[in-house]
C-alpha positions in Angstrom: 6.7 -15.4 5.1 4.1 -12.9 4.2 2.8 -13.2 0.6 1.3 -9.8 0.2 3.7 -7.5 2.0 2.7 -3.9 1.2 6.2 -2.7 0.1 4.8 0.6 -1.1 3.4 1.3 2.4 6.8 0.5 4.0 8.6 3.1 1.9 5.9 5.8 2.2 5.4 5.4 5.9 9.1 5.4 6.6 9.4 8.7 4.7 6.4 10.2 6.4 7.9 9.4 9.7 11.2 10.9 8.6 13.1 7.7 9.2 16.0 6.4 7.2 16.3 2.8 6.1 19.1 2.5 8.6 16.9 3.7 11.4 14.1 1.3 10.5 16.7 -1.5 10.2 18.1 -0.8 13.7 14.5 -0.8 15.3 13.6 -4.0 13.5 16.9 -5.7 14.1 17.8 -6.3 10.5 20.3 -4.9 8.0 19.6 -1.7 5.9 19.7 -3.9 2.9 16.9 -6.0 4.3 14.7 -2.9 4.7 15.5 -2.0 1.1 14.4 -5.4 0.0 11.2 -5.1 2.0 10.5 -1.8 0.3 11.1 -3.2 -3.2 9.2 -6.4 -2.5 12.2 -8.5 -3.2 12.1 -10.1 0.3 9.6 -10.4 3.1 10.3 -10.4 6.8 9.8 -13.3 9.1 6.9 -13.1 11.6 9.0 -11.6 14.4 10.4 -8.9 12.1 7.0 -8.3 10.5 5.6 -7.4 13.9 8.5 -5.1 14.8 8.2 -3.5 11.4 4.5 -2.7 11.9 5.3 -1.2 15.3 8.2 0.8 14.0 6.1 2.2 11.1 3.0 2.7 13.3 0.8 0.7 11.0 -1.7 -2.1 11.6 -0.7 -5.7 10.7 -3.5 -5.7 8.2 -2.2 -2.6 6.4 1.4 -4.0 6.4 0.2 -7.3 5.0 -1.7 -5.5 2.2 -5.1 -6.6 3.4 -8.1 -4.6 2.8 -8.9 -1.7 5.1 -12.3 0.0 5.6 -12.7 3.2 3.7 -16.5 3.8 4.1 -18.7 2.7 6.9 -22.2 3.8 7.7 -23.6 4.5 11.1 -25.9 1.5 11.1 -23.0 -0.9 10.3 -25.1 -2.6 7.6 -22.9 -1.1 4.9 -19.1 -1.2 4.7 -16.9 -0.8 1.6 -13.4 -2.2 1.8 -10.4 -1.8 -0.5 -6.7 -2.0 -0.2 -4.8 1.0 0.9 -2.8 0.9 -2.4 -6.1 0.9 -4.3 -7.1 4.0 -2.4 -3.8 5.7 -3.4 -4.4 4.8 -7.1 -7.9 6.3 -7.0 -6.6 9.5 -5.5 -3.9 9.7 -8.2 -6.5 9.1 -10.9 -8.8 11.8 -9.5 -6.0 14.3 -10.2 -6.5 13.5 -13.9 -10.1 14.6 -14.3 -10.6 13.5 -17.9 -9.2 10.0 -17.4 -11.1 9.6 -14.1 -14.4 10.7 -15.7 -13.8 8.3 -18.6 -13.2 5.5 -16.2 -16.3 6.2 -14.3 -18.5 6.5 -17.4 -17.1 3.4 -19.2 -14.5 1.6 -17.2 -14.0 -1.4 -19.6 -13.6 0.7 -22.7 -11.3 3.2 -21.0 -9.1 0.4 -19.5 -8.9 -1.2 -23.0 -7.8 2.1 -24.6 -5.2 2.7 -21.9 -3.9 -0.9 -22.3 -3.6 -0.5 -26.1 -1.8 2.8 -25.7 0.7 1.3 -23.3 1.7 -1.4 -25.8 
């Protein structure tokens, strides 16, 4: 079983490709309910279905497993930054809220504490 299945990616990629849960289920050889569970993180596919799911969604195994992916690489290959695809999506969303993003860049610890307090 995969411990870090990227359930968010499954749903988003399926939608981007215009596939229904039933279509993905048919390609992978599982029930529609199983695909729903994969998307919510309630269940993880066995290795065979994990491979089929990656092929069906046209994603790498690393992406589907929630492993880090390269986001910045220099030409001399001495410098590479890596972060999970989900983290990239979070940063993109934060950048839409300029004041919050600026506050996080200027003082990440204090801003995170303020957000945490506000959420309680």
